[in-house]
C-alpha positions as CSV (number, residue, x, y, z in Angstrom):
1,M,41.2,154.6,74.5
2,S,42.4,156.7,71.6
3,K,41.2,155.8,68.1
4,V,43.0,156.5,64.9
5,Y,41.1,157.6,61.8
6,V,42.3,158.0,58.2
7,C,41.0,161.1,56.5
8,A,41.1,161.2,52.7
9,R,39.4,162.5,49.5
10,F,38.6,160.1,46.6
11,T,37.5,160.7,43.1
12,L,36.4,158.2,40.4
13,Y,40.0,158.3,39.2
14,D,41.2,156.7,42.4
15,R,39.3,153.4,42.0
16,H,42.5,151.5,41.2
17,L,43.9,152.5,44.6
18,F,40.8,151.9,46.8
19,E,41.3,148.2,47.6
20,H,45.0,148.6,48.3
21,F,44.4,151.7,50.4
22,M,41.8,150.0,52.6
23,K,43.8,146.8,53.1
24,Y,46.9,148.7,54.0
25,Y,45.4,150.9,56.7
26,L,43.2,148.3,58.2
27,N,46.3,146.1,58.6
28,L,47.9,149.0,60.2
29,G,45.2,149.1,62.8
30,V,43.1,152.2,62.1
31,Y,39.6,152.4,63.5
32,K,37.6,154.1,60.7
33,F,38.0,155.9,57.4
34,L,36.5,159.4,57.0
35,I,36.3,160.1,53.2
36,N,34.9,162.8,51.0
37,F,34.0,161.5,47.6
38,N,33.8,164.0,44.8
39,Y,34.2,164.8,41.1
40,K,34.5,168.1,39.2
41,F,33.3,167.8,35.6
42,E,29.6,167.2,34.7
43,T,30.8,164.6,32.1
44,D,32.2,162.5,35.0
45,E,28.8,162.2,36.8
46,D,27.8,158.8,35.4
47,N,31.2,157.2,36.0
48,F,31.2,158.8,39.5
49,L,27.8,157.2,40.3
50,S,29.2,153.9,39.1
51,F,32.2,154.3,41.3
52,M,30.0,155.1,44.3
53,E,28.0,151.9,43.7
54,Y,31.3,150.0,43.7
55,I,32.2,151.7,47.1
56,K,28.8,150.9,48.6
57,N,28.9,147.3,47.6
58,S,32.5,146.8,48.7
59,K,33.4,144.7,51.8
60,Y,34.9,147.8,53.3
61,I,31.7,149.9,53.4
62,D,31.2,149.4,57.2
63,N,34.7,150.8,57.8
64,I,33.8,154.1,56.0
65,I,32.0,157.2,57.1
66,Y,31.6,159.5,54.1
67,N,30.0,162.5,52.5
68,I,29.8,163.6,48.9
69,G,30.7,166.7,47.0
70,P,30.5,169.5,46.3
71,N,30.9,168.5,42.6
72,I,31.4,171.7,40.7
73,E,34.3,172.3,38.4
74,K,34.8,176.0,39.2
75,L,35.3,175.4,42.9
76,S,38.7,174.9,44.5
77,E,39.5,171.9,46.8
78,T,38.6,174.0,49.9
79,P,34.9,173.1,50.0
80,N,35.8,169.4,49.8
81,I,38.3,169.9,52.6
82,I,35.6,171.6,54.7
83,M,33.3,168.6,54.1
84,L,36.1,166.4,55.4
85,R,36.5,168.6,58.4
86,N,32.8,168.2,59.0
87,L,33.2,164.5,59.2
88,V,36.0,164.9,61.7
89,N,34.0,167.3,63.9
90,E,30.9,165.0,63.8
91,N,32.6,161.6,64.5
92,V,36.0,162.1,66.2
93,N,36.9,162.8,69.8
94,L,39.1,165.8,69.2
95,T,40.8,165.6,72.6
96,E,41.6,161.9,72.6
97,D,41.9,160.7,69.0
98,Y,44.4,160.9,66.2
99,I,44.2,161.3,62.4
100,I,46.3,160.0,59.6
101,P,45.9,162.5,56.7
102,A,46.4,160.7,53.4
103,D,45.8,161.4,49.7
104,S,44.4,158.4,47.9
105,D,47.8,157.3,46.7
106,E,49.6,157.8,50.0
107,F,50.3,155.0,52.4
108,Q,51.8,156.5,55.5
109,E,54.4,154.5,57.3
110,F,55.8,154.8,60.9
111,P,58.9,153.4,62.6
112,D,56.8,151.2,64.9
113,S,53.3,149.7,65.2
114,L,50.4,152.1,65.2
115,K,49.7,151.4,68.9
116,N,53.3,152.0,69.8
117,T,53.4,155.1,67.7
118,I,50.5,156.6,69.6
119,D,52.0,155.6,72.9
120,L,55.2,157.4,71.9
121,M,53.4,160.5,70.9
122,K,51.6,160.6,74.2
123,T,54.7,159.9,76.3
124,E,56.8,162.5,74.5
125,G,54.0,165.0,74.0
126,Y,54.3,165.1,70.2
127,S,51.4,166.8,68.4
128,Y,52.3,165.2,65.1
129,L,54.8,163.2,63.2
130,H,56.1,164.2,59.8
131,G,58.5,163.3,57.0
132,C,58.4,163.2,53.2
133,T,57.1,161.2,50.3
134,K,58.8,158.0,49.2
135,E,58.1,157.9,45.5
136,R,57.5,154.2,44.7
137,I,58.4,152.9,41.3
138,S,58.4,149.5,39.6
139,E,61.3,147.1,39.7
140,N,62.8,148.2,36.3
141,G,61.6,151.8,36.5
142,E,58.9,151.4,33.8
143,I,55.4,152.9,34.0
144,I,53.0,150.0,34.6
145,D,49.3,149.6,35.6
146,I,48.5,148.9,39.3
147,K,47.0,145.4,39.5
148,P,44.2,144.8,42.0
149,D,45.2,141.4,43.3
150,I,49.0,141.8,43.9
151,N,50.4,143.6,47.0
152,I,51.1,147.2,45.8
153,F,54.5,147.2,47.5
154,D,55.5,144.1,45.6
155,Q,54.4,145.8,42.4
156,F,56.5,149.0,43.2
157,P,59.4,147.8,45.3
158,K,61.9,150.6,44.3
159,H,61.9,154.3,45.0
160,N,63.5,157.5,43.7
161,Y,63.7,160.5,46.0
162,T,64.3,162.9,43.1
163,L,60.8,162.4,41.7
164,F,59.0,165.5,43.0
165,C,59.5,164.4,46.7
166,Q,57.4,166.5,49.0
167,P,57.1,167.0,52.8
168,K,54.1,165.3,54.4
169,I,52.5,165.1,57.9
170,G,51.9,161.5,58.7
171,I,49.7,161.5,61.8
172,I,48.4,164.3,64.0
173,K,46.3,164.9,67.1
174,A,42.7,165.3,66.0
175,K,42.3,168.7,67.6
176,F,44.9,170.1,65.1
177,F,43.4,168.5,61.9
178,T,41.8,171.8,60.9
179,H,45.3,173.4,60.8
180,L,46.5,171.2,58.0
181,G,46.9,173.0,54.7
182,V,45.9,171.5,51.3
183,G,47.9,168.3,50.8
184,H,48.9,168.1,54.5
185,H,52.4,169.3,53.7
186,Y,52.6,171.8,56.5
187,I,50.7,173.1,59.5
188,S,48.9,176.5,58.9
189,I,49.3,178.6,62.1
190,S,46.8,181.5,62.2
191,D,47.1,184.7,64.3
192,S,44.0,183.5,66.2
193,M,45.7,180.4,67.5
194,N,46.1,180.4,71.3
195,E,49.5,180.3,72.9
196,Q,49.0,176.8,74.4
197,D,48.2,175.3,70.9
198,R,51.3,177.0,69.5
199,L,53.5,175.5,72.2
200,E,51.9,172.0,71.5
201,L,52.5,172.3,67.8
202,D,56.2,173.0,68.5
203,K,56.4,169.5,69.9
204,N,56.7,167.2,66.8
205,K,59.0,164.6,65.4
206,R,60.3,163.7,61.9
207,S,59.8,160.0,61.9
208,S,57.2,159.1,59.3
209,Y,57.1,159.0,55.5
210,A,54.4,158.6,52.9
211,N,54.8,155.7,50.4
212,H,53.6,157.5,47.2
213,F,52.1,155.4,44.5
214,R,51.6,157.9,41.7
215,W,54.1,156.6,39.1
216,N,51.8,154.3,37.3
217,L,49.5,154.4,34.2
218,Q,46.3,155.0,36.1
219,S,47.8,157.9,38.1
220,K,49.1,159.4,34.9
221,R,45.4,159.7,33.9
222,R,44.7,161.3,37.3
223,I,47.3,164.0,36.7
224,E,46.0,164.6,33.2
225,N,42.6,165.3,34.7
226,W,44.1,167.8,37.2
227,C,45.7,169.6,34.4
228,K,42.4,169.7,32.5
229,L,40.7,171.1,35.5
230,W,43.4,173.7,36.2
231,N,43.4,174.8,32.6
232,N,39.6,175.4,32.8
233,E,39.0,179.1,33.0
234,K,36.1,178.5,35.4
235,F,38.3,176.9,38.1
236,T,39.1,179.3,40.9
237,G,41.4,177.3,43.2
238,W,45.1,176.7,43.6
239,K,46.8,175.4,40.4
240,D,50.3,174.6,39.2
241,V,49.8,173.5,35.7
242,A,53.5,174.0,34.7
243,K,54.7,171.6,37.5
244,Y,52.3,168.9,36.6
245,E,52.8,169.1,32.9
246,K,56.5,168.7,33.7
247,M,55.5,165.7,35.8
248,L,53.6,164.2,32.8
249,N,56.8,164.4,30.7
250,V,58.6,162.3,33.4
251,F,56.2,159.4,32.7
252,N,58.0,159.0,29.4
253,Q,61.3,158.3,31.1
254,N,62.8,155.4,33.0
255,L,62.1,156.4,36.6
256,L,65.1,154.6,38.1
257,E,67.3,156.8,36.0
258,Y,65.4,160.1,36.5
259,N,67.4,162.9,38.0
260,P,66.3,166.5,37.5
261,E,69.8,167.8,37.8
262,K,71.1,165.8,34.9
């Protein structure tokens, strides 16, 4: 029987999302979580170790298979993605199983139950389902903290598709996980891919979307940390400081009213 795994990367800046993330996907019916935990700045080490103690003592620890690092500020995200791929290769049946790729603030949603979604993919021969982000915001459009003890969807019941909406792959056959690019926006097809795999990847469906919970005060601090990292001359990876600095300015606006074309 096919199993479904969630693959994610978490940092100490994602602590406010952890409980909501685990509850959501366990209720969806996933089998296990494969998580790479990491941090970048040496000054974050103590807080990271505290975060890891919180993870290890949580009631969800038996649901998680994880590794840590590398934790070096000059490195791009690629080594952490490789660590996550290692977890997949070590624990997943690449032929039978499926993977939900998710950033820590992404709650993937499908048009039917997870079981029926897998059955549909098998029946129709879909290699993956994809869609876009649904940028969740508070009832009145104000920036608020995420509370730990209230359903996250109740805290952010509205959405605004003009808020930096992005394409996302929602679920994929495990054998193709290594072809996901950073952020699982698209499939990366290499020249070395065989013809059969290319034909399989042509069979996909737009029928999922990612509820994106980044428009809150804690996530603003996450974005500020990314900008700090990307502005560091030691950092060698992908960076888009201008976009994310623009995003930080949006936090000062009412998100219900935000429209980049106005």
